[in-house]
Residue, then its C-alpha position, 0 to 999 in steps of 0.5 A: m157627352i160621355n166618354e167610355d173605354f173598353q178592352p180590346g177583346t170586348t164583344d158585348f156592348r149592349t149596356l154601353v149602347a143603351k147608355v149612349a142611346a139614352t144621351k141622344p148623341d149627335a154623333i159617335v166617335v169610335l177609336s179602336q186600336t184594331g177595329v174589331a171591338g169597335a166593330h162590335f159596338v157599331k154593329q150593336s148600335r145599328d142593331a139597336g136603332v142608333s143611327v147618328p153619324i159615326f166617326t173613326d180612323f183609317t184602322f177601323v175602316a181598313n180592317t177586313a175582320a171589322k167589316e165582316i162584323v159590321g157588314s158595311f161601313e157605309g156612311v162612316y166618317f174617318t180620317d185617313p193619312a194624306f199622301g200622293a196616291d194619284e201622283r205619277i211616281t206613286k202609281e209607278v211604285f205601286a204598279r211595280y209592287k203589284a207586278k211583284y206581289g200580284t196585288a196592290p198594297f192593302i193600305g196605300f199610305h203604309a206602303a208609301s210611307t215605308y217606301d219613303s222611309v227606306m229611301m230616306l235611310a238609303d240617302a242618309l247612309r250614302a251621305v254619312g255612312d253607317d254611323s247611327d248618330r250621323v244618320h239620325d242627325y242627317l234625317l233631322t235636316i230633311k226639308n221639303r223632300a218630295g216622296l210618295m207621301g207628298t212633300y214634307s219636312l222633319d222637325a227636331q223630333g223627327n216628326s213630319d208635317l204631313g196631315f190627314v184627310f177627312k173621308q166618308v164611306k160612300g157606295g163602298k168607296f173611301v171618298t174625301v168629304g167635300e168632293 
């Protein structure tokens, strides 16, 4: 196993690709903040004949600039935040968004989590007024709240208990692994 870091603007990965290929890996994990540098690595790996499974996260496969570099994310595995994309309320909110902006939200979970965050803040302001300490304390009491992201609770640090879904790009679509 090898673990290599690279700078965000890196475009030449030939040396790293050769190093990785020499280890004969079973898989490659690519974590790239924007996905662009990682896309150069994936493209150069594929061009060099490295054909093992690639694992990444949603920021990589959702990045159109990265997709232009790679050409196709076909077969790539990634983690995607879980949210209620097929729930009635989510579909209604996204339909209103599309009606207003002419397109569906680019990254659904971002839109869903932003919507839920604004709704929670509005509830807090209605309940305790415009006092940041009281709003903070109110938000930490959220338990089993239904929203577009699903039903969740916040812990003492304000973290939710929502998880991720494991997916793969198949036929250009994001498909949950195991379906």
